[in-house]
N, C-alpha and C positions, 0 to 999 in steps of 0.2 A: 617783726623776728628774724631771727639768724643768727652769727657770731660773730659777734661784735668789744669792740673796748668803750666800756659804757663809763668811764672820768665821765661827762657830761652829766651823769645824776650817782657819781658817788659823793658819798660828807665826805666835806675837806678834812682831813688826816689823819684819812684808814688810810692812807698806801701805805703804810709802814711794813700792815698784818697781813696784808695782798701780798706783795711783793715776793716774799719765800713762797712758797705755791708756785713761782713762775707765771704765770696767766694776768700777772699781774692786775686787767679792769677788766677783764677780757671773760667773756662768757658768754654764751650760748643763753636766746629765747626761740624756744620750739614753741608754743601758744601764747597767742596778747588775748581775748577773747572782751566784747564788752557781751552783757546785759541789761535788759531793764525788767526788772520785775517794782510792778505797780507803783511806787515814787521810788521806789535805790532804782540807783544803774548801778549797778555787779561789776567790775571789772576784774579778770581770769591769766593771773602768768601763772606759764609753768616752764620751768630754763632745768639746764644745773648747778646750776651756786646768783644765789645773789649779794650783792655788793649791800656794807652798810646803807639802807634809807634806798634804795635804784629806784626801789617800788614806790615804795612814796612820792621819789621826784620823778619816777615818769609820770605819775599820777598826777602829783602835780602842774609839771609842763602841758600834758593831754589836760589837764580843764584850763591850763591858758590858751589851746584850739578849741576845745569847747564855746568858749564866753566871743570869739573872735580876735581873740589877739596873738592867735602868732597861725600861720598857713599850716599843712603841714608841710608845706616843705622845707617849711622855717625850723619844723624840730627835729628834721632824717636832716641841717645843717647844726642842731645842736650835738645833735647824736655823733656826727664825724667833727666838731670842736674840739671832743676833747676838753671840754674846759663846764667848768661846776657852775660858773660865774655865767655864763649863756642860756641854759639854763629853766624853767621856772619855780617856783617856792618849793617847797618841801612841804606832802596837802597831811593833815594832822591821821594821828594814827588811828582816829577812833573810826572803828569796823573793818579793818583791818586784822582779816586772819590768816592764818597757819592751818592751812585743808591737809592736806598731806607730805610724804616728802618720803620720795624714791630711792632708795637703795641699788 
């Protein structure tokens, strides 16, 4: 959580769209939570904006952590690397939904 450069979780080739906003890949995550409901695991993210596939890329990398392929320390290093090639795979879109937009 917090304000970070999420370049490591940004789809490659999308930078030009964000360059005009003046923020680049900097976004703020206010909340990230994990809940288990029966056989489902729910991940919820609240932020001031998201890059293309940012949440799917974070989830794919988090799954690598859950499977023991990465440690939480390595996850933090991936975030600070600002390099998409360091992060895990893009999670599939199945089950992804936008719940609410705050203005």
